[in-house]
N, CA, C and O atoms as a Maestro MAE file, in Angstrom:
{
 s_m_m2io_version
 :::
 2.0.0
}

f_m_ct {
 s_m_title
 :::
 protein
 m_atom[328] {
  # First column is atom index #
  i_m_mmod_type
  r_m_x_coord
  r_m_y_coord
  r_m_z_coord
  i_m_residue_number
  s_m_chain_name
  s_m_pdb_residue_name
  s_m_pdb_atom_name
  i_m_atomic_number
  :::
  1 25 91.032 86.613 133.954 1 A "UNK " " N  " 7
  2 3 91.382 87.989 134.278 1 A "UNK " " CA " 6
  3 2 92.606 88.387 133.455 1 A "UNK " " C  " 6
  4 15 93.521 87.588 133.252 1 A "UNK " " O  " 8
  5 25 92.605 89.601 132.999 2 A "UNK " " N  " 7
  6 3 93.673 90.056 132.129 2 A "UNK " " CA " 6
  7 2 93.993 91.536 132.336 2 A "UNK " " C  " 6
  8 15 93.122 92.316 132.720 2 A "UNK " " O  " 8
  9 25 95.234 91.916 132.083 3 A "UNK " " N  " 7
  10 3 95.609 93.312 132.051 3 A "UNK " " CA " 6
  11 2 95.486 93.758 130.574 3 A "UNK " " C  " 6
  12 15 96.020 93.104 129.678 3 A "UNK " " O  " 8
  13 25 94.800 94.840 130.343 4 A "UNK " " N  " 7
  14 3 94.712 95.401 129.012 4 A "UNK " " CA " 6
  15 2 95.958 96.214 128.757 4 A "UNK " " C  " 6
  16 15 96.229 97.190 129.456 4 A "UNK " " O  " 8
  17 25 96.726 95.806 127.740 5 A "UNK " " N  " 7
  18 3 97.978 96.491 127.390 5 A "UNK " " CA " 6
  19 2 97.738 97.605 126.403 5 A "UNK " " C  " 6
  20 15 98.487 98.582 126.371 5 A "UNK " " O  " 8
  21 25 96.709 97.474 125.602 6 A "UNK " " N  " 7
  22 3 96.427 98.499 124.629 6 A "UNK " " CA " 6
  23 2 95.162 98.270 123.839 6 A "UNK " " C  " 6
  24 15 94.729 97.131 123.668 6 A "UNK " " O  " 8
  25 25 94.567 99.341 123.357 7 A "UNK " " N  " 7
  26 3 93.413 99.277 122.473 7 A "UNK " " CA " 6
  27 2 93.745 100.247 121.327 7 A "UNK " " C  " 6
  28 15 93.998 101.431 121.549 7 A "UNK " " O  " 8
  29 25 93.736 99.707 120.089 8 A "UNK " " N  " 7
  30 3 94.041 100.515 118.923 8 A "UNK " " CA " 6
  31 2 92.923 100.421 117.935 8 A "UNK " " C  " 6
  32 15 92.247 99.396 117.845 8 A "UNK " " O  " 8
  33 25 92.713 101.515 117.165 9 A "UNK " " N  " 7
  34 3 91.649 101.538 116.176 9 A "UNK " " CA " 6
  35 2 92.225 101.955 114.832 9 A "UNK " " C  " 6
  36 15 93.051 102.863 114.744 9 A "UNK " " O  " 8
  37 25 91.772 101.276 113.795 10 A "UNK " " N  " 7
  38 3 92.085 101.643 112.448 10 A "UNK " " CA " 6
  39 2 90.770 101.926 111.771 10 A "UNK " " C  " 6
  40 15 89.727 101.914 112.424 10 A "UNK " " O  " 8
  41 25 90.793 102.182 110.470 11 A "UNK " " N  " 7
  42 3 89.544 102.468 109.750 11 A "UNK " " CA " 6
  43 2 88.525 101.325 109.832 11 A "UNK " " C  " 6
  44 15 87.324 101.577 109.926 11 A "UNK " " O  " 8
  45 25 88.984 100.100 109.800 12 A "UNK " " N  " 7
  46 3 88.078 98.930 109.769 12 A "UNK " " CA " 6
  47 2 88.283 97.958 110.902 12 A "UNK " " C  " 6
  48 15 87.610 96.929 110.954 12 A "UNK " " O  " 8
  49 25 89.218 98.260 111.838 13 A "UNK " " N  " 7
  50 3 89.561 97.241 112.847 13 A "UNK " " CA " 6
  51 2 89.774 97.877 114.212 13 A "UNK " " C  " 6
  52 15 90.193 99.029 114.324 13 A "UNK " " O  " 8
  53 25 89.474 97.101 115.246 14 A "UNK " " N  " 7
  54 3 89.798 97.452 116.622 14 A "UNK " " CA " 6
  55 2 90.650 96.315 117.150 14 A "UNK " " C  " 6
  56 15 90.273 95.149 117.028 14 A "UNK " " O  " 8
  57 25 91.814 96.643 117.744 15 A "UNK " " N  " 7
  58 3 92.732 95.622 118.262 15 A "UNK " " CA " 6
  59 2 92.872 95.810 119.750 15 A "UNK " " C  " 6
  60 15 93.224 96.892 120.218 15 A "UNK " " O  " 8
  61 25 92.592 94.737 120.509 16 A "UNK " " N  " 7
  62 3 92.736 94.753 121.988 16 A "UNK " " CA " 6
  63 2 93.859 93.783 122.316 16 A "UNK " " C  " 6
  64 15 93.817 92.616 121.927 16 A "UNK " " O  " 8
  65 25 94.869 94.276 123.039 17 A "UNK " " N  " 7
  66 3 95.987 93.434 123.457 17 A "UNK " " CA " 6
  67 2 95.946 93.278 124.956 17 A "UNK " " C  " 6
  68 15 95.850 94.262 125.690 17 A "UNK " " O  " 8
  69 25 96.020 92.011 125.423 18 A "UNK " " N  " 7
  70 3 95.935 91.695 126.830 18 A "UNK " " CA " 6
  71 2 97.015 90.685 127.198 18 A "UNK " " C  " 6
  72 15 97.582 89.992 126.354 18 A "UNK " " O  " 8
  73 25 97.271 90.638 128.521 19 A "UNK " " N  " 7
  74 3 98.157 89.599 129.093 19 A "UNK " " CA " 6
  75 2 97.558 89.086 130.367 19 A "UNK " " C  " 6
  76 15 96.711 89.749 130.966 19 A "UNK " " O  " 8
  77 25 97.979 87.924 130.797 20 A "UNK " " N  " 7
  78 3 97.480 87.310 132.036 20 A "UNK " " CA " 6
  79 2 97.748 88.204 133.209 20 A "UNK " " C  " 6
  80 15 98.882 88.628 133.432 20 A "UNK " " O  " 8
  81 25 96.693 88.499 133.974 21 A "UNK " " N  " 7
  82 3 96.815 89.419 135.135 21 A "UNK " " CA " 6
  83 2 97.705 88.836 136.247 21 A "UNK " " C  " 6
  84 15 98.451 89.569 136.897 21 A "UNK " " O  " 8
  85 25 97.623 87.512 136.461 22 A "UNK " " N  " 7
  86 3 98.367 86.889 137.512 22 A "UNK " " CA " 6
  87 2 99.817 86.598 137.123 22 A "UNK " " C  " 6
  88 15 100.651 86.353 137.996 22 A "UNK " " O  " 8
  89 25 100.119 86.622 135.863 23 A "UNK " " N  " 7
  90 3 101.465 86.376 135.400 23 A "UNK " " CA " 6
  91 2 101.789 84.888 135.292 23 A "UNK " " C  " 6
  92 15 102.949 84.516 135.112 23 A "UNK " " O  " 8
  93 25 100.761 84.029 135.404 24 A "UNK " " N  " 7
  94 3 100.975 82.593 135.281 24 A "UNK " " CA " 6
  95 2 101.367 82.149 133.884 24 A "UNK " " C  " 6
  96 15 102.101 81.175 133.713 24 A "UNK " " O  " 8
  97 25 100.872 82.869 132.886 25 A "UNK " " N  " 7
  98 3 101.166 82.560 131.495 25 A "UNK " " CA " 6
  99 2 101.942 83.681 130.880 25 A "UNK " " C  " 6
  100 15 101.448 84.803 130.765 25 A "UNK " " O  " 8
  101 25 103.173 83.384 130.479 26 A "UNK " " N  " 7
  102 3 103.997 84.402 129.857 26 A "UNK " " CA " 6
  103 2 103.507 84.681 128.440 26 A "UNK " " C  " 6
  104 15 103.048 83.764 127.759 26 A "UNK " " O  " 8
  105 25 103.592 85.895 127.995 27 A "UNK " " N  " 7
  106 3 103.155 86.251 126.650 27 A "UNK " " CA " 6
  107 2 101.911 87.106 126.674 27 A "UNK " " C  " 6
  108 15 101.459 87.568 127.721 27 A "UNK " " O  " 8
  109 25 101.360 87.305 125.458 28 A "UNK " " N  " 7
  110 3 100.153 88.159 125.359 28 A "UNK " " CA " 6
  111 2 99.367 87.708 124.155 28 A "UNK " " C  " 6
  112 15 99.831 86.910 123.340 28 A "UNK " " O  " 8
  113 25 98.147 88.246 124.062 29 A "UNK " " N  " 7
  114 3 97.300 87.965 122.902 29 A "UNK " " CA " 6
  115 2 96.711 89.283 122.411 29 A "UNK " " C  " 6
  116 15 96.301 90.131 123.203 29 A "UNK " " O  " 8
  117 25 96.680 89.435 121.105 30 A "UNK " " N  " 7
  118 3 96.058 90.607 120.442 30 A "UNK " " CA " 6
  119 2 94.851 90.086 119.667 30 A "UNK " " C  " 6
  120 15 94.976 89.216 118.805 30 A "UNK " " O  " 8
  121 25 93.669 90.640 119.995 31 A "UNK " " N  " 7
  122 3 92.409 90.241 119.393 31 A "UNK " " CA " 6
  123 2 92.010 91.314 118.388 31 A "UNK " " C  " 6
  124 15 91.970 92.497 118.727 31 A "UNK " " O  " 8
  125 25 91.712 90.906 117.146 32 A "UNK " " N  " 7
  126 3 91.328 91.835 116.086 32 A "UNK " " CA " 6
  127 2 89.807 91.707 115.810 32 A "UNK " " C  " 6
  128 15 89.298 90.622 115.526 32 A "UNK " " O  " 8
  129 25 89.126 92.828 115.902 33 A "UNK " " N  " 7
  130 3 87.691 92.844 115.689 33 A "UNK " " CA " 6
  131 2 87.342 93.701 114.499 33 A "UNK " " C  " 6
  132 15 87.939 94.758 114.292 33 A "UNK " " O  " 8
  133 25 86.351 93.241 113.690 34 A "UNK " " N  " 7
  134 3 85.814 94.050 112.611 34 A "UNK " " CA " 6
  135 2 85.080 95.220 113.246 34 A "UNK " " C  " 6
  136 15 84.172 95.015 114.051 34 A "UNK " " O  " 8
  137 25 85.458 96.442 112.897 35 A "UNK " " N  " 7
  138 3 84.884 97.613 113.543 35 A "UNK " " CA " 6
  139 2 83.376 97.778 113.284 35 A "UNK " " C  " 6
  140 15 82.648 98.329 114.110 35 A "UNK " " O  " 8
  141 25 82.931 97.289 112.126 36 A "UNK " " N  " 7
  142 3 81.506 97.447 111.740 36 A "UNK " " CA " 6
  143 2 80.583 96.691 112.674 36 A "UNK " " C  " 6
  144 15 79.589 97.240 113.152 36 A "UNK " " O  " 8
  145 25 80.915 95.403 112.943 37 A "UNK " " N  " 7
  146 3 80.023 94.559 113.764 37 A "UNK " " CA " 6
  147 2 80.689 93.957 114.970 37 A "UNK " " C  " 6
  148 15 80.064 93.165 115.676 37 A "UNK " " O  " 8
  149 25 81.956 94.305 115.245 38 A "UNK " " N  " 7
  150 3 82.732 93.809 116.347 38 A "UNK " " CA " 6
  151 2 82.872 92.286 116.382 38 A "UNK " " C  " 6
  152 15 82.974 91.692 117.455 38 A "UNK " " O  " 8
  153 25 82.876 91.659 115.204 39 A "UNK " " N  " 7
  154 3 83.135 90.211 115.133 39 A "UNK " " CA " 6
  155 2 84.648 89.970 115.156 39 A "UNK " " C  " 6
  156 15 85.428 90.729 114.582 39 A "UNK " " O  " 8
  157 25 85.024 88.909 115.827 40 A "UNK " " N  " 7
  158 3 86.420 88.559 115.925 40 A "UNK " " CA " 6
  159 2 86.922 88.021 114.570 40 A "UNK " " C  " 6
  160 15 86.365 87.061 114.039 40 A "UNK " " O  " 8
  161 25 87.962 88.638 114.021 41 A "UNK " " N  " 7
  162 3 88.465 88.213 112.694 41 A "UNK " " CA " 6
  163 2 89.797 87.492 112.777 41 A "UNK " " C  " 6
  164 15 90.089 86.665 111.913 41 A "UNK " " O  " 8
  165 25 90.611 87.768 113.774 42 A "UNK " " N  " 7
  166 3 91.857 87.086 113.938 42 A "UNK " " CA " 6
  167 2 92.444 87.387 115.331 42 A "UNK " " C  " 6
  168 15 91.990 88.293 116.030 42 A "UNK " " O  " 8
  169 25 93.455 86.607 115.707 43 A "UNK " " N  " 7
  170 3 94.200 86.883 116.928 43 A "UNK " " CA " 6
  171 2 95.630 86.487 116.750 43 A "UNK " " C  " 6
  172 15 95.956 85.596 115.966 43 A "UNK " " O  " 8
  173 25 96.498 87.169 117.497 44 A "UNK " " N  " 7
  174 3 97.918 86.839 117.449 44 A "UNK " " CA " 6
  175 2 98.354 86.578 118.892 44 A "UNK " " C  " 6
  176 15 98.170 87.418 119.772 44 A "UNK " " O  " 8
  177 25 98.926 85.414 119.111 45 A "UNK " " N  " 7
  178 3 99.477 85.041 120.396 45 A "UNK " " CA " 6
  179 2 100.967 85.226 120.346 45 A "UNK " " C  " 6
  180 15 101.622 84.661 119.469 45 A "UNK " " O  " 8
  181 25 101.531 85.998 121.255 46 A "UNK " " N  " 7
  182 3 102.982 86.202 121.349 46 A "UNK " " CA " 6
  183 2 103.448 85.466 122.585 46 A "UNK " " C  " 6
  184 15 103.027 85.774 123.700 46 A "UNK " " O  " 8
  185 25 104.331 84.480 122.382 47 A "UNK " " N  " 7
  186 3 104.784 83.648 123.500 47 A "UNK " " CA " 6
  187 2 105.917 84.297 124.268 47 A "UNK " " C  " 6
  188 15 106.352 85.399 123.934 47 A "UNK " " O  " 8
  189 25 106.387 83.626 125.279 48 A "UNK " " N  " 7
  190 3 107.441 84.153 126.173 48 A "UNK " " CA " 6
  191 2 108.751 84.483 125.424 48 A "UNK " " C  " 6
  192 15 109.528 85.333 125.859 48 A "UNK " " O  " 8
  193 25 108.976 83.796 124.298 49 A "UNK " " N  " 7
  194 3 110.190 84.037 123.515 49 A "UNK " " CA " 6
  195 2 110.010 85.159 122.505 49 A "UNK " " C  " 6
  196 15 110.944 85.512 121.785 49 A "UNK " " O  " 8
  197 25 108.800 85.722 122.454 50 A "UNK " " N  " 7
  198 3 108.519 86.809 121.508 50 A "UNK " " CA " 6
  199 2 108.081 86.321 120.121 50 A "UNK " " C  " 6
  200 15 107.991 87.114 119.184 50 A "UNK " " O  " 8
  201 25 107.814 85.041 119.997 51 A "UNK " " N  " 7
  202 3 107.359 84.474 118.712 51 A "UNK " " CA " 6
  203 2 105.863 84.617 118.561 51 A "UNK " " C  " 6
  204 15 105.126 84.413 119.526 51 A "UNK " " O  " 8
  205 25 105.393 84.963 117.378 52 A "UNK " " N  " 7
  206 3 103.982 85.145 117.127 52 A "UNK " " CA " 6
  207 2 103.361 83.982 116.434 52 A "UNK " " C  " 6
  208 15 103.984 83.357 115.576 52 A "UNK " " O  " 8
  209 25 102.105 83.668 116.801 53 A "UNK " " N  " 7
  210 3 101.281 82.705 116.111 53 A "UNK " " CA " 6
  211 2 99.997 83.430 115.755 53 A "UNK " " C  " 6
  212 15 99.296 83.936 116.632 53 A "UNK " " O  " 8
  213 25 99.687 83.480 114.448 54 A "UNK " " N  " 7
  214 3 98.489 84.202 113.971 54 A "UNK " " CA " 6
  215 2 97.403 83.195 113.543 54 A "UNK " " C  " 6
  216 15 97.655 82.244 112.803 54 A "UNK " " O  " 8
  217 25 96.196 83.453 114.042 55 A "UNK " " N  " 7
  218 3 95.025 82.640 113.646 55 A "UNK " " CA " 6
  219 2 94.060 83.629 112.997 55 A "UNK " " C  " 6
  220 15 93.683 84.639 113.591 55 A "UNK " " O  " 8
  221 25 93.666 83.305 111.747 56 A "UNK " " N  " 7
  222 3 92.747 84.185 111.024 56 A "UNK " " CA " 6
  223 2 91.480 83.445 110.721 56 A "UNK " " C  " 6
  224 15 91.527 82.301 110.269 56 A "UNK " " O  " 8
  225 25 90.309 84.084 110.966 57 A "UNK " " N  " 7
  226 3 89.010 83.497 110.747 57 A "UNK " " CA " 6
  227 2 88.501 83.995 109.416 57 A "UNK " " C  " 6
  228 15 88.534 85.199 109.161 57 A "UNK " " O  " 8
  229 25 88.025 83.097 108.549 58 A "UNK " " N  " 7
  230 3 87.450 83.489 107.293 58 A "UNK " " CA " 6
  231 2 86.303 82.554 106.909 58 A "UNK " " C  " 6
  232 15 86.292 81.390 107.310 58 A "UNK " " O  " 8
  233 25 85.361 83.047 106.150 59 A "UNK " " N  " 7
  234 3 84.183 82.298 105.723 59 A "UNK " " CA " 6
  235 2 83.480 81.621 106.875 59 A "UNK " " C  " 6
  236 15 83.055 80.471 106.772 59 A "UNK " " O  " 8
  237 25 83.362 82.337 107.963 60 A "UNK " " N  " 7
  238 3 82.697 81.838 109.164 60 A "UNK " " CA " 6
  239 2 81.194 81.818 108.984 60 A "UNK " " C  " 6
  240 15 80.598 82.817 108.580 60 A "UNK " " O  " 8
  241 25 80.572 80.672 109.285 61 A "UNK " " N  " 7
  242 3 79.117 80.532 109.264 61 A "UNK " " CA " 6
  243 2 78.642 80.644 110.706 61 A "UNK " " C  " 6
  244 15 79.003 79.825 111.551 61 A "UNK " " O  " 8
  245 25 77.834 81.658 110.981 62 A "UNK " " N  " 7
  246 3 77.351 81.848 112.330 62 A "UNK " " CA " 6
  247 2 75.953 81.252 112.514 62 A "UNK " " C  " 6
  248 15 75.173 81.123 111.570 62 A "UNK " " O  " 8
  249 25 75.678 80.903 113.746 63 A "UNK " " N  " 7
  250 3 74.339 80.381 114.132 63 A "UNK " " CA " 6
  251 2 73.919 79.158 113.323 63 A "UNK " " C  " 6
  252 15 72.752 79.003 112.963 63 A "UNK " " O  " 8
  253 25 74.883 78.302 113.047 64 A "UNK " " N  " 7
  254 3 74.620 77.084 112.291 64 A "UNK " " CA " 6
  255 2 74.676 75.917 113.291 64 A "UNK " " C  " 6
  256 15 75.586 75.840 114.116 64 A "UNK " " O  " 8
  257 25 73.715 75.033 113.206 65 A "UNK " " N  " 7
  258 3 73.696 73.848 114.071 65 A "UNK " " CA " 6
  259 2 74.767 72.868 113.657 65 A "UNK " " C  " 6
  260 15 74.996 72.658 112.465 65 A "UNK " " O  " 8
  261 25 75.424 72.266 114.629 66 A "UNK " " N  " 7
  262 3 76.433 71.258 114.394 66 A "UNK " " CA " 6
  263 2 75.951 69.963 115.038 66 A "UNK " " C  " 6
  264 15 75.594 69.941 116.216 66 A "UNK " " O  " 8
  265 25 75.944 68.935 114.292 67 A "UNK " " N  " 7
  266 3 75.498 67.633 114.825 67 A "UNK " " CA " 6
  267 2 76.441 67.119 115.899 67 A "UNK " " C  " 6
  268 15 77.661 67.155 115.740 67 A "UNK " " O  " 8
  269 25 75.872 66.645 116.979 68 A "UNK " " N  " 7
  270 3 76.693 66.047 118.067 68 A "UNK " " CA " 6
  271 2 77.411 64.804 117.584 68 A "UNK " " C  " 6
  272 15 78.406 64.402 118.188 68 A "UNK " " O  " 8
  273 25 76.946 64.191 116.527 69 A "UNK " " N  " 7
  274 3 77.566 62.984 115.981 69 A "UNK " " CA " 6
  275 2 78.927 63.261 115.382 69 A "UNK " " C  " 6
  276 15 79.666 62.316 115.104 69 A "UNK " " O  " 8
  277 25 79.296 64.527 115.169 70 A "UNK " " N  " 7
  278 3 80.616 64.857 114.654 70 A "UNK " " CA " 6
  279 2 81.704 64.714 115.687 70 A "UNK " " C  " 6
  280 15 82.890 64.726 115.358 70 A "UNK " " O  " 8
  281 25 81.295 64.577 116.966 71 A "UNK " " N  " 7
  282 3 82.251 64.560 118.061 71 A "UNK " " CA " 6
  283 2 82.125 63.257 118.855 71 A "UNK " " C  " 6
  284 15 81.039 62.698 119.006 71 A "UNK " " O  " 8
  285 25 83.250 62.807 119.346 72 A "UNK " " N  " 7
  286 3 83.293 61.575 120.141 72 A "UNK " " CA " 6
  287 2 84.050 61.856 121.429 72 A "UNK " " C  " 6
  288 15 85.100 62.496 121.382 72 A "UNK " " O  " 8
  289 25 83.571 61.415 122.550 73 A "UNK " " N  " 7
  290 3 84.236 61.660 123.807 73 A "UNK " " CA " 6
  291 2 85.088 60.436 124.157 73 A "UNK " " C  " 6
  292 15 84.635 59.294 124.076 73 A "UNK " " O  " 8
  293 25 86.326 60.709 124.544 74 A "UNK " " N  " 7
  294 3 87.219 59.658 124.980 74 A "UNK " " CA " 6
  295 2 87.794 60.067 126.346 74 A "UNK " " C  " 6
  296 15 88.290 61.186 126.483 74 A "UNK " " O  " 8
  297 25 87.742 59.207 127.337 75 A "UNK " " N  " 7
  298 3 88.235 59.511 128.661 75 A "UNK " " CA " 6
  299 2 89.756 59.746 128.624 75 A "UNK " " C  " 6
  300 15 90.282 60.474 129.466 75 A "UNK " " O  " 8
  301 25 90.471 59.135 127.653 76 A "UNK " " N  " 7
  302 3 91.880 59.294 127.560 76 A "UNK " " CA " 6
  303 2 92.292 60.605 126.926 76 A "UNK " " C  " 6
  304 15 93.264 61.240 127.335 76 A "UNK " " O  " 8
  305 25 91.521 60.999 125.904 77 A "UNK " " N  " 7
  306 3 91.937 62.175 125.088 77 A "UNK " " CA " 6
  307 2 91.025 63.381 125.296 77 A "UNK " " C  " 6
  308 15 91.473 64.517 125.141 77 A "UNK " " O  " 8
  309 25 89.761 63.162 125.643 78 A "UNK " " N  " 7
  310 3 88.763 64.243 125.719 78 A "UNK " " CA " 6
  311 2 87.973 64.282 124.445 78 A "UNK " " C  " 6
  312 15 87.780 63.252 123.798 78 A "UNK " " O  " 8
  313 25 87.517 65.446 124.076 79 A "UNK " " N  " 7
  314 3 86.729 65.571 122.871 79 A "UNK " " CA " 6
  315 2 87.629 65.658 121.640 79 A "UNK " " C  " 6
  316 15 88.690 66.279 121.688 79 A "UNK " " O  " 8
  317 25 87.220 65.054 120.569 80 A "UNK " " N  " 7
  318 3 87.931 65.207 119.290 80 A "UNK " " CA " 6
  319 2 86.956 65.031 118.125 80 A "UNK " " C  " 6
  320 15 85.910 64.400 118.274 80 A "UNK " " O  " 8
  321 25 87.293 65.571 117.006 81 A "UNK " " N  " 7
  322 3 86.447 65.476 115.851 81 A "UNK " " CA " 6
  323 2 86.807 64.269 115.041 81 A "UNK " " C  " 6
  324 15 87.986 63.955 114.878 81 A "UNK " " O  " 8
  325 25 85.809 63.584 114.528 82 A "UNK " " N  " 7
  326 3 86.048 62.408 113.673 82 A "UNK " " CA " 6
  327 2 86.478 62.816 112.318 82 A "UNK " " C  " 6
  328 15 86.724 61.963 111.465 82 A "UNK " " O  " 8
  :::
 }
 m_bond[327] {
  # First column is bond index #
  i_m_from
  i_m_to
  i_m_order
  :::
  1 1 2 1
  2 2 3 1
  3 3 4 2
  4 3 5 1
  5 5 6 1
  6 6 7 1
  7 7 8 2
  8 7 9 1
  9 9 10 1
  10 10 11 1
  11 11 12 2
  12 11 13 1
  13 13 14 1
  14 14 15 1
  15 15 16 2
  16 15 17 1
  17 17 18 1
  18 18 19 1
  19 19 20 2
  20 19 21 1
  21 21 22 1
  22 22 23 1
  23 23 24 2
  24 23 25 1
  25 25 26 1
  26 26 27 1
  27 27 28 2
  28 27 29 1
  29 29 30 1
  30 30 31 1
  31 31 32 2
  32 31 33 1
  33 33 34 1
  34 34 35 1
  35 35 36 2
  36 35 37 1
  37 37 38 1
  38 38 39 1
  39 39 40 2
  40 39 41 1
  41 41 42 1
  42 42 43 1
  43 43 44 2
  44 43 45 1
  45 45 46 1
  46 46 47 1
  47 47 48 2
  48 47 49 1
  49 49 50 1
  50 50 51 1
  51 51 52 2
  52 51 53 1
  53 53 54 1
  54 54 55 1
  55 55 56 2
  56 55 57 1
  57 57 58 1
  58 58 59 1
  59 59 60 2
  60 59 61 1
  61 61 62 1
  62 62 63 1
  63 63 64 2
  64 63 65 1
  65 65 66 1
  66 66 67 1
  67 67 68 2
  68 67 69 1
  69 69 70 1
  70 70 71 1
  71 71 72 2
  72 71 73 1
  73 73 74 1
  74 74 75 1
  75 75 76 2
  76 75 77 1
  77 77 78 1
  78 78 79 1
  79 79 80 2
  80 79 81 1
  81 81 82 1
  82 82 83 1
  83 83 84 2
  84 83 85 1
  85 85 86 1
  86 86 87 1
  87 87 88 2
  88 87 89 1
  89 89 90 1
  90 90 91 1
  91 91 92 2
  92 91 93 1
  93 93 94 1
  94 94 95 1
  95 95 96 2
  96 95 97 1
  97 97 98 1
  98 98 99 1
  99 99 100 2
  100 99 101 1
  101 101 102 1
  102 102 103 1
  103 103 104 2
  104 103 105 1
  105 105 106 1
  106 106 107 1
  107 107 108 2
  108 107 109 1
  109 109 110 1
  110 110 111 1
  111 111 112 2
  112 111 113 1
  113 113 114 1
  114 114 115 1
  115 115 116 2
  116 115 117 1
  117 117 118 1
  118 118 119 1
  119 119 120 2
  120 119 121 1
  121 121 122 1
  122 122 123 1
  123 123 124 2
  124 123 125 1
  125 125 126 1
  126 126 127 1
  127 127 128 2
  128 127 129 1
  129 129 130 1
  130 130 131 1
  131 131 132 2
  132 131 133 1
  133 133 134 1
  134 134 135 1
  135 135 136 2
  136 135 137 1
  137 137 138 1
  138 138 139 1
  139 139 140 2
  140 139 141 1
  141 141 142 1
  142 142 143 1
  143 143 144 2
  144 143 145 1
  145 145 146 1
  146 146 147 1
  147 147 148 2
  148 147 149 1
  149 149 150 1
  150 150 151 1
  151 151 152 2
  152 151 153 1
  153 153 154 1
  154 154 155 1
  155 155 156 2
  156 155 157 1
  157 157 158 1
  158 158 159 1
  159 159 160 2
  160 159 161 1
  161 161 162 1
  162 162 163 1
  163 163 164 2
  164 163 165 1
  165 165 166 1
  166 166 167 1
  167 167 168 2
  168 167 169 1
  169 169 170 1
  170 170 171 1
  171 171 172 2
  172 171 173 1
  173 173 174 1
  174 174 175 1
  175 175 176 2
  176 175 177 1
  177 177 178 1
  178 178 179 1
  179 179 180 2
  180 179 181 1
  181 181 182 1
  182 182 183 1
  183 183 184 2
  184 183 185 1
  185 185 186 1
  186 186 187 1
  187 187 188 2
  188 187 189 1
  189 189 190 1
  190 190 191 1
  191 191 192 2
  192 191 193 1
  193 193 194 1
  194 194 195 1
  195 195 196 2
  196 195 197 1
  197 197 198 1
  198 198 199 1
  199 199 200 2
  200 199 201 1
  201 201 202 1
  202 202 203 1
  203 203 204 2
  204 203 205 1
  205 205 206 1
  206 206 207 1
  207 207 208 2
  208 207 209 1
  209 209 210 1
  210 210 211 1
  211 211 212 2
  212 211 213 1
  213 213 214 1
  214 214 215 1
  215 215 216 2
  216 215 217 1
  217 217 218 1
  218 218 219 1
  219 219 220 2
  220 219 221 1
  221 221 222 1
  222 222 223 1
  223 223 224 2
  224 223 225 1
  225 225 226 1
  226 226 227 1
  227 227 228 2
  228 227 229 1
  229 229 230 1
  230 230 231 1
  231 231 232 2
  232 231 233 1
  233 233 234 1
  234 234 235 1
  235 235 236 2
  236 235 237 1
  237 237 238 1
  238 238 239 1
  239 239 240 2
  240 239 241 1
  241 241 242 1
  242 242 243 1
  243 243 244 2
  244 243 245 1
  245 245 246 1
  246 246 247 1
  247 247 248 2
  248 247 249 1
  249 249 250 1
  250 250 251 1
  251 251 252 2
  252 251 253 1
  253 253 254 1
  254 254 255 1
  255 255 256 2
  256 255 257 1
  257 257 258 1
  258 258 259 1
  259 259 260 2
  260 259 261 1
  261 261 262 1
  262 262 263 1
  263 263 264 2
  264 263 265 1
  265 265 266 1
  266 266 267 1
  267 267 268 2
  268 267 269 1
  269 269 270 1
  270 270 271 1
  271 271 272 2
  272 271 273 1
  273 273 274 1
  274 274 275 1
  275 275 276 2
  276 275 277 1
  277 277 278 1
  278 278 279 1
  279 279 280 2
  280 279 281 1
  281 281 282 1
  282 282 283 1
  283 283 284 2
  284 283 285 1
  285 285 286 1
  286 286 287 1
  287 287 288 2
  288 287 289 1
  289 289 290 1
  290 290 291 1
  291 291 292 2
  292 291 293 1
  293 293 294 1
  294 294 295 1
  295 295 296 2
  296 295 297 1
  297 297 298 1
  298 298 299 1
  299 299 300 2
  300 299 301 1
  301 301 302 1
  302 302 303 1
  303 303 304 2
  304 303 305 1
  305 305 306 1
  306 306 307 1
  307 307 308 2
  308 307 309 1
  309 309 310 1
  310 310 311 1
  311 311 312 2
  312 311 313 1
  313 313 314 1
  314 314 315 1
  315 315 316 2
  316 315 317 1
  317 317 318 1
  318 318 319 1
  319 319 320 2
  320 319 321 1
  321 321 322 1
  322 322 323 1
  323 323 324 2
  324 323 325 1
  325 325 326 1
  326 326 327 1
  327 327 328 2
  :::
 }
}
């Protein structure tokens, strides 16, 4: 659950900014969508200190099968990629 802080539109992008509705997690996230097909292109997480971390998606291959052999389960660590 999240509070929507804002929705902005540019010529090629839609940006949705949200924060935790319960207030358990300080900070917010801004999600950037390609306006043409509404695919997620990047996001920015702003932490409680006001510092930003940007993640940008590029050369994404959609609907591609991934072999389960690429992942190994460990009870100590969880899932990780080899």
